[in-house]
N, C-alpha and C positions, 0 to 999 in steps of 0.2 A: 518529325520530332528529333531534336538533337539532345545528346546526353552530355551533361557537364563533365569536364575533364581538365587536364593540366593547361590546355590552351584557353579554356573558358570555365574556370572554377565557380561553383555556386555552393554556398553553405547556408543552412538554416539552423538557427539555434535559439534557445530561450534568451530573451533580452534581459539583462540584469538590472535595468533601470525602469522607473515609472515613466510612461510616455503620456503626455497631455497635449491634445490638439485644440487650438483656439482659432476661431474664425469670427470676425466682426465682434470681438469681445466675448463671445460665448464659447463655453467648453463643449466641443463636439465629441471628444473621446478622452478617456483616461483609463490606463491599464497598467497593471504590474504583470500581465500575462502575455505581453507582446512577444512576437518572434522577430529576430533580426536576420534579414536575408542579405548576405554579402555575395555580390556577383561580379566577377572579373575586376575591372578597374572602375566600376560604377560606385557612387556613394552607397553606403549601407542603407537599407530601407527597413523601417519598423512596420510589421504587419500586425494589426490590432484585432483581437477577436471581435466579431460582430456584436456579441453581447455587451462589450464595453464601449460601444459607439451609440450616440444618440441618433438612432435611425430616423426619428421624426424630422431631423434637420436635413436629411438626404433625400434626393429625388432621382429615380432611375433616369439614365440618359442613354440614348440609342447608339452612342459611340462605342466602338469596340476596336481592339488591336490584337495582334498576334505576336507572340514571342516563341521562337522555335525551341527554347529551353523550358518555358513554363506553360505555354498553351495560350488559349484565348482569354483575353482580359475584357471585362465589362466595367462600366463606369457609372458613377453617381455624380450629380452636381450637389453643391451645398448652398442652402439659402437660410440666412438669418436676418430678420428685421429688414427685409427688402434688399439686402446685399446678396449677390449671387456669384458663385464661382463655378463655371461650367467644367465638366469632366475633371473635377478636383480630386476624386477618390477612385481607386481602381481595385479590382479583386479578380481572382481566378476561381470560377465556380467549380471547375473540374481540372485542377492543375495536373501537369504531367507527374509521373511517379517520383522523379528526382526531387521535386519540391512539394510533395503531397501534403506536408505539414501546414502549408499556408491556406489550405481549404478552410473556408469559414472565417477568414481574416481579411481586413481591409487595409489599404495603404493610402496615404495622403501626399499630394504634391506639396512640398514645403513652400514653393514660390506662390502658391495659391491660398495658403493659410496665413493667419497673422503670426502664428508660432507653432512649432512642434518641439516641445520641451522634453528633454531626457534628464531626469534627476534621480537621485538615490531614493529608493522606496521608503 
């Protein structure tokens, strides 16, 4: 486990915008309670509470990855009206302490969704 620091900063804070995720024309998620994770030089990522995601559109995927700063990530695929995006959603079931706030939240790959909109609530 690595701890974020000056050489690899990570911050997690409440997102000030409404986040809406669209796939194949369907709203998969909408939240005003998302968290914004900013990590080093990577683009910021919105983590949406599971309760604000249409879990009926997601399917467990056996893919997993590891981040030394956040822990083990698990994945979902998204399927709407026969269109499928594999490993399009990830989450940390047991994130490391430095990012513990993202537990129970999901993140979506922007290039696998139609849109991830951030707008004023």
